[in-house]
N, C-alpha and C positions, 0 to 999 in steps of 0.2 A: 253229377253226371256231366254237366256242362264243362267242368274243369278237366275231367278225364278226356273228353272229346278234343278240347283245346290242346292238351298235352300230347295226345296221339298225333294230332295235326302238325304240331311243332316238330316232333321227332321225325315224322314222315318227310316234312319239308327239309329238315337238316340232312337227312340221308339222300334225298333227291338232288340237293345242291352238290354234295360231295361225290356222289356216284358218277362214274364216267363209263361210257360204252366204248369199248375198243373194237375197232373194225380194221380189216386189212387195208393197207395202203394200195392205191391203184398202180403206183410205180414204186415197188419196194426198193429200199436202199440195199446195196451190197458192197462188200469190201473183199478184195482179193490180195493176198500177200504171197509173193513168189520169189524164191531165190533163183537168180539167173547168174550162173557162174558163182561169183562171190559177192554179187550185188543184190541188195534187197529192193524189190519193185513192189509198190503198193498201189492198187487201183481202188477208187472210191466213186461210186456213181449210183444213180437211181434208174430203174428198168421199166419203162412203159411197154405195153403189149399192143399187138395189132388190133385185136377185138373187131375183126371184120373190115378194118379200114385199109385203104391203099396207103403205103408209107412214102416211099421215095418218088419224088415228082408230084406229090399231093400233100399229105400231112407234113412231110419234110420236103419243102420245095427244092428243086435244083437251082443252083446258083445263089443260094442264100445261106448265110452262116447259121450253123446249128450248134447247140451246146452239148451234143452227144449224150443225151439222156433227158431226164426230167428233173424238176426241182432245182437244187443248187447245181452249178456246173460240175461236170466230171473232173476229177483230179487224179493225177499220177505223181508218185513220189519215188525218187531214186536216191539210194544211199551213197552212190558214187557219181562222179562225172560220167556221162554216157554220150554216145554219138548217134545222131539221127540225120541221115542223108548228108554226111560230111560236116554237120554242125555240132559242136560240143554243147551239151546241156549240163550246166553245173549241178552238182548234187543239190537236191531240194525238191519242192513241189511245184507243179504246173497244172493249169487248167488246159483241157483239150477241147478245141473247137474244130469243126470241119465245115467245108463248103462242098456239099455233094454235087456230082455231075452224073450224067448217064454212063460215061465210060471211065471217069476218074474223079478222085476227091482231092481237095486240098486239105491237109491236116496241119493244124497249128498248135504248138505248145506255147502257152501264154503265161508269163511270170506272175500276173495278178490273179490269185485264186479266189479272192473275195468278191464273187459275183453270184447273183441268182439268175442264171441264164447267161446270155451274152452281155458283154460290157455295154453300158449306155454310151460311153465315149470310148471309142477304139483308140489305142495308143500303139503305134507301130514299134516304138522303142521297147515295148513289153513282149514283143514276139521273139521268143528265145530260139525257136526253130520252126521251119515250115517246109513241108515236102508235099509233092504230088504223087499219088499212087493210083494204080489201075483198080477198077472194080472187077469182081468175078461173080458170075451167076451161080447160085447154089442150086443143087438138084432138088431141093425141097424147101418149103417155106419155114422160117424160124419165127415163131409167134412172138417171143419176147426179146427186146433189145439186149444184145450181149456184147461185152468187151472181154476178150480173152488174152492171156499171155501164153502163147504156144510156140511150137517149133523151137523148143528149148535146146540151145547148144551151150558149150562152155563160154563162148564169147559173144553170144547174141540171143535174141528172142524176137518174136513177132508180137506186136500189140494188134490184135484182130478185132475188127468191128463187124458185127453180124446182125442182120435184121431182114425180115421179109425174105427175098431171094438174093440178097447182095452180101458179099464178103469183101472187105478191104483190109489189107495188112500193112503195118508200118514196122520196118526192121529197126531194132534198137541194139547198138553195139555196146557191150560193157567191158570194163578194163581188166578182165580176168587175167590175161597173160601178163600185163604189167604188174599187177598185185602179186601174182605167184612168183614172178621173176625177182621182184624186190624182196619177197620173203625168203626165197632160196639164197639170194646173195647175202642177206643179213645173217641167216642161220649158218651158212658156210663160212662166213667171216669170223664167226665166234661171238662171244658175249661183247657187248659194248661197255663203255665207261659207266653208264648208268646201271647196267646189270651188276658189274663188279662192286660198285659203290653200295647198291641196295643190299647185296649179299653180305658185305662187310658190316654195314650198320645193323643188319638183322642179327648177326652173330654177336656183335658188341652188345646190343640191347638185351638179347636173350642169354648172354653169358656162355655162349657156345664157342668152342674151338677158336680162341683168340689168335692163335698163330696163323690159322687159315684166313681169319678176318684181316690180318695185317697184309698177307699176300694179295688178297683181293683189293684192299684199300690202296696199296702201293701201285697195283696194276691200274686201278681206276685213275689215280692222280697222275700217273704217267701219260694217260690218254687225254687228260683235260688240260688245255693250254693255260687257262687262268681259273684255277679252282675258286669256287665261291666261299665266302666267309662261313657259311653254314656247313660246307663240306670240310673245310679246315677244322671247324669246331669238332666234328665227329672224329676226324683223324687225331686230333690232340687228345681226345678222351680215350681213344684206343691205345695210343702210346702210353698214357697214364696207367691204364689197366694192365698193360704189359710190363710196367715198371720202368719204362724209359722216360724218366722225368725231364731230362734235358730236351728231348725231341718234343715232348708234350708241351713244355713251356715255349719253345721256339715256334711251334705250330700255332699255339694259342695266341701268341703275340701277332702273328700274321692274320689270324681270324679277327682279333680285336681291331687291328688297323682297318681291315676291310669293312667291319661292322660300323666303325666310326665314320668311315668315308660314305657309307650308304645311309647313315643316320638311323641304324637299327638299334634302338635302345636296349631291347631284350638281349640281343647277342653281346652287346657291349657289357651289360651287367653280368651275364653268365660267364664270359671270358675273364672278366676281372675277378669274379669270385673264385674261379678255378686257379688263376695265377696266384691269387692270395693263398689259396689252399696249398699250392705247390711251392710256396715260399719265394715267388718271383715278384711280389708287390709288398 
């Protein structure tokens, strides 16, 4: 009986050590992913609630920097370069800090994202962009700290900060027009050298329409000022497949010379083997 009691106690102790009680977080983490034009914008932050407290000017003092949330500092990530108040933010991730005031806030995008709250040692060189924006009074109280991406347009959006009776918005401009214009110009100009080369190599590798592959390869080579030895290698193989041994040998020798100059032993070996096979060595 005593052994049974000890066994039950041991099992109970084991499960009590492993068991964990999961409870709601007081400031839940949230992640927002939004496409603005052609740019991906991601917000990651934790959301405290009012819980009967006065927020701005009290829990979040005026004139003192705040981390715009709870727990780890709030972070925003842009997939492209964007512009905030005339300053370009390079594609990447930034911490967002604010200094609230009664009528306006200073909003800072900080390049060091590895902080739990505000940085212990502030570094002005890490301020990627800073802007001052007006506050607006909300007609109703918002219980939980909210950061939104709204007022979506093709070339811009507002990052909105909302809590208690206050709203603040920062306009972010995205490079949609530049990206679309570049895409249009590239498409209208027709395929590039890389497109022609890739299509030719695909047909060569798959044994499809070699005559068309030669047209594409010739077009690619005419657009490349100094073809690489790896490109010349594929061109020589295509000539060989088409039965033009003379051009295959001539091109393989160029590829061999380029591979030797680059110190690429693999291509040196492959070219020598092909030249031997074609009777040139």
